[in-house]
Each structure stands twice: as structure tokens, then as C-alpha cells.
C-alpha positions as CSV (number, residue, x, y, z in Angstrom):
1,M,26.5,-8.4,-12.8
2,Q,24.3,-8.1,-9.8
3,A,21.5,-10.7,-9.4
4,R,18.0,-9.3,-9.5
5,Q,16.3,-9.2,-6.1
6,A,13.7,-11.9,-5.8
7,D,10.9,-9.3,-4.9
8,P,11.5,-5.8,-6.1
9,R,8.8,-4.6,-3.7
10,L,11.0,-5.4,-0.6
11,G,12.7,-2.4,1.0
12,V,11.8,1.1,2.0
13,W,9.6,3.4,-0.1
14,K,8.9,7.1,0.5
15,L,5.7,8.9,-0.7
16,N,6.4,11.4,-3.5
17,L,3.9,14.2,-2.6
18,E,4.5,16.1,-5.9
19,K,3.7,13.1,-8.1
20,S,0.8,11.6,-6.1
21,K,-2.7,12.7,-6.8
22,Y,-5.2,12.6,-4.0
23,G,-8.2,14.3,-5.6
24,S,-10.7,15.3,-3.0
25,R,-9.0,13.1,-0.3
26,P,-6.9,15.0,2.3
27,Q,-3.2,14.4,1.4
28,P,-0.9,13.1,4.2
29,K,2.1,15.2,5.1
30,S,4.4,12.2,4.7
31,V,4.4,8.3,4.4
32,T,7.2,5.8,4.5
33,V,6.4,2.2,3.6
34,T,8.6,-0.8,4.4
35,W,8.0,-4.2,2.8
36,A,10.0,-6.9,4.6
37,A,10.3,-10.7,3.9
38,Q,9.2,-13.0,6.7
39,E,9.2,-16.8,7.2
40,D,6.8,-19.0,5.2
41,D,6.5,-16.7,2.2
42,M,5.0,-14.0,4.4
43,I,5.6,-10.3,3.9
44,K,5.3,-7.5,6.5
45,Y,4.0,-4.1,5.4
46,T,4.5,-1.1,7.7
47,A,3.4,2.4,6.7
48,K,4.5,5.2,9.0
49,G,3.6,8.8,8.4
50,I,2.0,12.1,9.4
51,D,-1.6,12.5,8.5
52,P,-3.2,15.7,7.1
53,M,-3.8,17.0,10.6
54,G,-0.2,16.5,11.6
55,Q,-0.8,13.3,13.7
56,P,1.5,10.3,13.5
57,T,0.1,7.1,11.8
58,Q,1.3,3.5,11.6
59,V,-0.5,0.8,9.6
60,E,0.8,-2.8,9.6
61,F,-0.1,-6.2,8.3
62,S,1.7,-9.5,7.6
63,A,0.3,-11.5,4.6
64,K,1.0,-13.9,1.8
65,F,0.3,-12.9,-1.8
66,D,-2.5,-15.5,-1.8
67,G,-5.7,-13.5,-1.8
68,T,-6.6,-14.5,1.8
69,D,-7.8,-11.9,4.3
70,Y,-5.1,-10.9,6.9
71,A,-5.5,-8.6,9.9
72,V,-4.6,-4.9,9.6
73,T,-3.6,-2.9,12.6
74,G,-3.5,0.9,12.9
75,S,-6.0,1.8,10.1
76,P,-9.2,3.6,10.7
77,L,-10.4,2.4,7.3
78,L,-9.6,-1.3,7.2
79,D,-9.4,-4.3,9.5
80,T,-8.3,-6.9,6.9
81,V,-6.4,-6.9,3.6
82,A,-6.0,-9.6,0.9
83,V,-3.0,-9.2,-1.5
84,R,-2.1,-11.1,-4.6
85,R,0.8,-10.9,-7.0
86,I,-0.2,-10.5,-10.7
87,D,3.4,-10.7,-11.9
88,A,6.9,-9.7,-10.5
89,L,6.1,-6.0,-10.7
90,T,2.4,-5.9,-10.1
91,H,0.2,-6.6,-7.1
92,E,-3.4,-6.1,-6.1
93,A,-5.0,-5.7,-2.7
94,T,-8.5,-5.6,-1.3
95,G,-9.2,-3.9,2.0
96,K,-12.2,-4.6,4.1
97,K,-13.9,-3.3,7.2
98,E,-16.1,-5.7,9.0
99,G,-16.2,-8.0,6.0
100,K,-17.2,-5.2,3.5
101,V,-14.9,-4.2,0.7
102,I,-13.8,-0.6,1.4
103,L,-11.0,-0.2,-1.2
104,T,-9.0,-1.9,-3.8
105,T,-5.5,-1.1,-5.0
106,K,-3.3,-2.0,-8.0
107,G,0.4,-1.3,-7.6
108,L,3.0,-1.4,-10.3
109,I,6.7,-1.1,-9.8
110,S,8.7,0.5,-12.6
111,D,11.0,-1.6,-14.7
112,D,14.0,0.1,-13.1
113,G,12.6,-0.8,-9.6
114,K,12.8,2.8,-8.4
115,T,9.1,3.8,-8.4
116,D,5.9,2.1,-7.1
117,T,2.7,3.7,-8.5
118,T,-0.5,2.5,-6.9
119,V,-4.1,3.4,-8.0
120,W,-6.5,3.2,-5.1
121,T,-10.3,2.9,-5.6
122,G,-12.8,3.2,-2.7
123,T,-15.4,5.4,-1.2
124,D,-15.3,8.4,1.0
125,E,-17.1,8.8,4.4
126,K,-20.4,9.5,2.6
127,G,-20.1,6.4,0.5
128,Q,-19.2,8.3,-2.7
129,P,-16.8,6.6,-5.1
130,Q,-13.3,7.9,-4.9
131,S,-10.0,7.2,-6.7
132,W,-6.5,8.4,-6.0
133,T,-2.9,7.6,-7.0
134,T,0.2,7.3,-4.9
135,V,3.7,7.4,-6.2
136,M,6.4,6.0,-3.9
137,D,10.2,6.3,-4.5
138,K,12.5,3.5,-3.5
139,Q,15.0,4.6,-0.8
């Protein structure tokens, strides 16, 4: 019997465009997210993709699941993120720009560890409320 991995979030995840729902938001052409363990209980998040206009993107941060703000690079929307673990399969994040909350997320990994569904809540460029859901498949 194989031991359960300490954090099912770790690894490579690919955006499932058919299952994701972007509403009025422009949908990216692709996104691959890597969650990697680092020293001192830190995790590194790297999201590489192709935006709706066909341009490459790369967003990164290293953080602990402690609710503290950590720097984000490569995002036009955020400059910090705070993440916290709710349980082994659920985490929440709050993204800020210049100290103002821009979006919140709640991600849930399926019991079989193969799917990560995240609900994003934020505002568009005009300040209107917006919500979208991404579905990532474990690679």
C-alpha cells in the first residue's frame, strides 16, 4: 500500500478549459501550475500559461500556509498573496494590490487527488464583482 503524500497539492496541474467557467472574464489559452515544497514549510507556486491574447504568462510566489502576505511576481492583478490551509484538501488565498484586497480564492482537491477546483471572487477592471471557477487536472 502506498503512503499518502503529505500534501496532495504538490505537483503539476493543468487547466481543464472545458470544465472551467470564466463567465465574463477572458479565458486563457492554457495554464500549468506547479506547487513545490521548499525549506521551512514554504511552498512555491508557479503558474505558466498563454493569456487570451496569445502572450506567455508566468506568476510566482513562495509562501507558508499561515495567512501572511507574501510577494507575487508576474501578475498584473496582484502584488501579494496570503494563503492558509483549511484542511488537507482545502486552501484559501487572498490576493492584494497595493494593500487592497483584489480577489479571494477557495480551492478544493478531490478525494482521489486528481482534480483541484478553485472558486475565484474578485472585481473586474471597472470594479464590478466577478466570480469564476477553474478546474485543474493533476499531471
